[in-house]
Short mmCIF file of the C-alpha atoms (twelve columns), coordinates in Angstrom:
data_MODEL
# 
_entry.id   MODEL 
# 
loop_
_atom_site.group_PDB 
_atom_site.id 
_atom_site.type_symbol 
_atom_site.label_atom_id 
_atom_site.label_alt_id 
_atom_site.label_comp_id 
_atom_site.label_asym_id 
_atom_site.label_seq_id 
_atom_site.Cartn_x 
_atom_site.Cartn_y 
_atom_site.Cartn_z 
_atom_site.pdbx_PDB_model_num 
ATOM 1   C CA . MET A 1   -8.615  8.997   14.102  1 
ATOM 2   C CA . ASP A 2   -8.154  8.018   10.385  1 
ATOM 3   C CA . ILE A 3   -8.929  10.449  7.652   1 
ATOM 4   C CA . LEU A 4   -11.519 8.431   6.284   1 
ATOM 5   C CA . PHE A 5   -14.876 10.111  5.872   1 
ATOM 6   C CA . LYS A 6   -18.167 7.904   5.059   1 
ATOM 7   C CA . ASN A 7   -21.904 8.580   4.456   1 
ATOM 8   C CA . ASP A 8   -24.596 6.974   2.753   1 
ATOM 9   C CA . ASP A 9   -23.592 8.007   -0.747  1 
ATOM 10  C CA . PHE A 10  -19.761 7.791   -0.643  1 
ATOM 11  C CA . VAL A 11  -16.499 7.202   1.114   1 
ATOM 12  C CA . PHE A 12  -13.530 9.599   0.941   1 
ATOM 13  C CA . SER A 13  -10.022 7.998   1.943   1 
ATOM 14  C CA . TYR A 14  -6.482  9.474   2.619   1 
ATOM 15  C CA . ARG A 15  -3.972  6.704   2.451   1 
ATOM 16  C CA . VAL A 16  -0.342  6.362   2.072   1 
ATOM 17  C CA . GLY A 17  1.871   3.258   0.757   1 
ATOM 18  C CA . GLY A 18  4.997   2.151   0.839   1 
ATOM 19  C CA . ILE A 19  7.230   0.531   -2.041  1 
ATOM 20  C CA . LEU A 20  9.808   -1.785  -0.472  1 
ATOM 21  C CA . ILE A 21  11.785  -3.451  -3.111  1 
ATOM 22  C CA . HIS A 22  14.945  -5.872  -2.034  1 
ATOM 23  C CA . ASP A 23  16.762  -8.094  -4.438  1 
ATOM 24  C CA . GLY A 24  14.476  -7.580  -7.239  1 
ATOM 25  C CA . LYS A 25  11.477  -8.311  -5.336  1 
ATOM 26  C CA . ILE A 26  8.813   -6.192  -3.950  1 
ATOM 27  C CA . LEU A 27  7.093   -6.826  -0.617  1 
ATOM 28  C CA . LEU A 28  3.104   -6.583  -0.986  1 
ATOM 29  C CA . GLN A 29  0.316   -7.625  1.130   1 
ATOM 30  C CA . ARG A 30  -2.297  -9.700  0.383   1 
ATOM 31  C CA . PRO A 31  -5.854  -10.411 2.654   1 
ATOM 32  C CA . LYS A 32  -6.916  -14.050 2.416   1 
ATOM 33  C CA . ASN A 33  -8.333  -15.013 -1.086  1 
ATOM 34  C CA . ASP A 34  -7.960  -11.476 -2.428  1 
ATOM 35  C CA . ASP A 35  -5.507  -9.697  -4.839  1 
ATOM 36  C CA . TYR A 36  -2.136  -8.239  -3.781  1 
ATOM 37  C CA . ALA A 37  -1.589  -4.552  -2.631  1 
ATOM 38  C CA . ILE A 38  0.940   -2.108  -1.800  1 
ATOM 39  C CA . ILE A 39  1.431   -2.132  1.787   1 
ATOM 40  C CA . GLY A 40  0.196   1.105   3.876   1 
ATOM 41  C CA . GLY A 41  -2.811  2.512   5.497   1 
ATOM 42  C CA . HIS A 42  -5.177  5.199   6.169   1 
ATOM 43  C CA . VAL A 43  -3.499  8.719   7.393   1 
ATOM 44  C CA . VAL A 44  -4.516  9.600   11.010  1 
ATOM 45  C CA . ALA A 45  -5.494  13.405  11.548  1 
ATOM 46  C CA . MET A 46  -2.327  15.489  12.765  1 
ATOM 47  C CA . GLU A 47  -0.136  12.914  11.641  1 
ATOM 48  C CA . THR A 48  2.182   13.551  8.509   1 
ATOM 49  C CA . SER A 49  2.007   10.575  5.888   1 
ATOM 50  C CA . MET A 50  5.733   9.914   6.069   1 
ATOM 51  C CA . GLU A 51  4.942   9.178   9.951   1 
ATOM 52  C CA . THR A 52  1.672   7.398   9.052   1 
ATOM 53  C CA . LEU A 53  3.812   4.771   6.835   1 
ATOM 54  C CA . LYS A 54  6.504   4.115   9.561   1 
ATOM 55  C CA . ARG A 55  3.380   3.614   11.828  1 
ATOM 56  C CA . GLU A 56  1.807   1.198   9.428   1 
ATOM 57  C CA . PHE A 57  4.973   -1.105  8.910   1 
ATOM 58  C CA . GLU A 58  5.710   -1.171  12.531  1 
ATOM 59  C CA . GLU A 59  1.821   -2.327  13.177  1 
ATOM 60  C CA . GLU A 60  1.335   -4.628  10.740  1 
ATOM 61  C CA . LEU A 61  4.955   -6.000  10.086  1 
ATOM 62  C CA . HIS A 62  6.840   -5.047  13.268  1 
ATOM 63  C CA . ALA A 63  9.300   -3.966  10.722  1 
ATOM 64  C CA . SER A 64  11.181  -0.174  11.286  1 
ATOM 65  C CA . ILE A 65  11.455  1.632   7.588   1 
ATOM 66  C CA . GLU A 66  12.901  4.552   6.631   1 
ATOM 67  C CA . VAL A 67  11.220  6.673   3.872   1 
ATOM 68  C CA . ASP A 68  13.092  7.595   1.044   1 
ATOM 69  C CA . ASN A 69  11.172  9.633   -1.587  1 
ATOM 70  C CA . LEU A 70  7.744   10.522  -2.810  1 
ATOM 71  C CA . PHE A 71  7.165   8.082   -5.830  1 
ATOM 72  C CA . ALA A 72  3.895   8.556   -6.855  1 
ATOM 73  C CA . ILE A 73  0.372   10.189  -6.109  1 
ATOM 74  C CA . GLY A 74  -2.751  8.135   -7.185  1 
ATOM 75  C CA . GLU A 75  -6.427  9.278   -7.107  1 
ATOM 76  C CA . ILE A 76  -8.202  6.036   -6.818  1 
ATOM 77  C CA . TYR A 77  -12.031 5.052   -7.543  1 
ATOM 78  C CA . PHE A 78  -13.079 2.002   -6.386  1 
ATOM 79  C CA . PRO A 79  -16.324 0.380   -4.733  1 
ATOM 80  C CA . TRP A 80  -15.798 0.046   -1.042  1 
ATOM 81  C CA . GLY A 81  -18.873 -2.357  -0.296  1 
ATOM 82  C CA . LYS A 82  -21.829 -0.857  -1.966  1 
ATOM 83  C CA . ARG A 83  -20.626 2.784   -2.038  1 
ATOM 84  C CA . PRO A 84  -17.799 4.463   -4.248  1 
ATOM 85  C CA . CYS A 85  -14.668 5.489   -2.854  1 
ATOM 86  C CA . HIS A 86  -12.571 8.467   -3.657  1 
ATOM 87  C CA . GLN A 87  -9.209  7.925   -2.453  1 
ATOM 88  C CA . ILE A 88  -6.265  10.237  -2.683  1 
ATOM 89  C CA . CYS A 89  -2.888  8.036   -1.803  1 
ATOM 90  C CA . LEU A 90  0.719   8.839   -1.443  1 
ATOM 91  C CA . TYR A 91  3.139   6.183   -2.524  1 
ATOM 92  C CA . TYR A 92  6.855   6.434   -1.683  1 
ATOM 93  C CA . ASN A 93  10.087  4.075   -1.637  1 
ATOM 94  C CA . VAL A 94  11.246  2.890   1.776   1 
ATOM 95  C CA . HIS A 95  13.718  0.620   3.115   1 
ATOM 96  C CA . LEU A 96  14.146  -1.430  6.133   1 
ATOM 97  C CA . ALA A 97  15.791  -0.107  8.914   1 
ATOM 98  C CA . ASP A 98  16.774  -3.573  10.475  1 
ATOM 99  C CA . ASP A 99  16.357  -7.045  9.529   1 
ATOM 100 C CA . SER A 100 13.141  -7.808  11.844  1 
ATOM 101 C CA . ILE A 101 11.576  -9.400  9.204   1 
ATOM 102 C CA . PRO A 102 12.180  -12.273 6.531   1 
ATOM 103 C CA . LEU A 103 13.767  -11.237 3.325   1 
ATOM 104 C CA . ASP A 104 12.164  -13.906 1.124   1 
ATOM 105 C CA . GLY A 105 8.823   -15.957 1.018   1 
ATOM 106 C CA . VAL A 106 5.691   -15.192 2.768   1 
ATOM 107 C CA . PHE A 107 4.995   -14.459 6.289   1 
ATOM 108 C CA . HIS A 108 1.849   -13.431 8.180   1 
ATOM 109 C CA . GLY A 109 0.236   -10.202 10.149  1 
ATOM 110 C CA . TYR A 110 -3.038  -8.513  10.400  1 
ATOM 111 C CA . ASP A 111 -4.609  -5.178  10.079  1 
ATOM 112 C CA . GLU A 112 -7.325  -3.463  11.600  1 
ATOM 113 C CA . LEU A 113 -10.221 -1.659  9.726   1 
ATOM 114 C CA . ASP A 114 -13.429 -0.503  11.202  1 
ATOM 115 C CA . ASN A 115 -12.729 -2.579  14.389  1 
ATOM 116 C CA . GLU A 116 -12.304 -5.998  12.377  1 
ATOM 117 C CA . ARG A 117 -9.474  -7.657  12.136  1 
ATOM 118 C CA . ILE A 118 -7.946  -8.408  8.471   1 
ATOM 119 C CA . ASP A 119 -5.631  -11.329 8.441   1 
ATOM 120 C CA . LEU A 120 -2.532  -10.656 5.809   1 
ATOM 121 C CA . ASP A 121 0.084   -12.298 3.977   1 
ATOM 122 C CA . PHE A 122 2.947   -10.385 3.430   1 
ATOM 123 C CA . CYS A 123 4.574   -11.461 0.329   1 
ATOM 124 C CA . TRP A 124 7.946   -11.018 -1.359  1 
ATOM 125 C CA . VAL A 125 7.244   -11.185 -4.991  1 
ATOM 126 C CA . PRO A 126 9.822   -11.289 -7.973  1 
ATOM 127 C CA . LEU A 127 9.334   -7.943  -10.035 1 
ATOM 128 C CA . ASP A 128 9.622   -10.317 -13.182 1 
ATOM 129 C CA . GLU A 129 5.863   -11.617 -12.019 1 
ATOM 130 C CA . LEU A 130 4.652   -8.210  -11.897 1 
ATOM 131 C CA . LYS A 131 5.614   -7.972  -15.783 1 
ATOM 132 C CA . ASN A 132 3.744   -11.064 -16.327 1 
ATOM 133 C CA . GLY A 133 0.412   -10.334 -15.008 1 
ATOM 134 C CA . VAL A 134 0.291   -10.786 -11.121 1 
ATOM 135 C CA . LYS A 135 -2.538  -8.522  -10.250 1 
ATOM 136 C CA . VAL A 136 -1.683  -6.007  -7.859  1 
ATOM 137 C CA . TYR A 137 -3.724  -2.928  -6.789  1 
ATOM 138 C CA . PRO A 138 -3.762  -0.297  -7.856  1 
ATOM 139 C CA . LEU A 139 -3.164  -1.339  -11.176 1 
ATOM 140 C CA . GLU A 140 -1.957  1.850   -13.008 1 
ATOM 141 C CA . LEU A 141 0.789   1.855   -10.458 1 
ATOM 142 C CA . ILE A 142 2.685   -1.381  -11.443 1 
ATOM 143 C CA . SER A 143 4.125   -0.106  -14.677 1 
ATOM 144 C CA . TYR A 144 5.947   2.821   -13.022 1 
ATOM 145 C CA . ILE A 145 7.283   0.141   -10.402 1 
ATOM 146 C CA . ILE A 146 8.479   -1.975  -13.296 1 
ATOM 147 C CA . GLU A 147 10.106  0.876   -15.046 1 
ATOM 148 C CA . PRO A 148 10.551  3.712   -12.673 1 
ATOM 149 C CA . ARG A 149 10.920  7.334   -13.785 1 
ATOM 150 C CA . LYS A 150 13.300  9.916   -12.315 1 
ATOM 151 C CA . GLU A 151 10.342  12.186  -11.688 1 
ATOM 152 C CA . MET A 152 7.307   11.427  -9.174  1 
ATOM 153 C CA . VAL A 153 4.351   10.237  -10.989 1 
ATOM 154 C CA . TYR A 154 0.762   11.105  -11.001 1 
ATOM 155 C CA . PHE A 155 -2.151  8.820   -12.190 1 
ATOM 156 C CA . VAL A 156 -5.755  8.109   -11.924 1 
ATOM 157 C CA . SER A 157 -7.211  4.356   -11.179 1 
ATOM 158 C CA . LYS A 158 -10.943 3.896   -12.047 1 
ATOM 159 C CA . GLN A 159 -12.009 0.754   -10.841 1 
ATOM 160 C CA . ILE A 160 -15.774 1.727   -11.033 1 
# 
């Protein structure tokens, strides 16, 4: 069971995301006709955030990853349909453990949320394009990816 609570007034979400950079490009996900986001998913009850990240990459991309280090913690507020969502997200640096996915271009996959299939494009986006305004959510995280810091980052993103 995902750690995702919904009632009539709001949604709470505990999510994890993986920052995968290879040859000056970051791997991002994009639902059809939407903006880019960091690849990841909801943590399942009694699963560690690192286990979740490995599972999500396996399920969505059929890729095996290794988790390197905790990069950032975000408190993110955004609309979830007609309700506000308060999301806690842990972002980790990750690397591929095998060469099972293309290392350039775009490839396809899917995710499921609330028993609904969501088709996704997985895109290798040059880091230079992030500097030039390619929209990636959460927006506040991108500057830290472009210019990484030695210490872990905490940020707040208010999209509502």
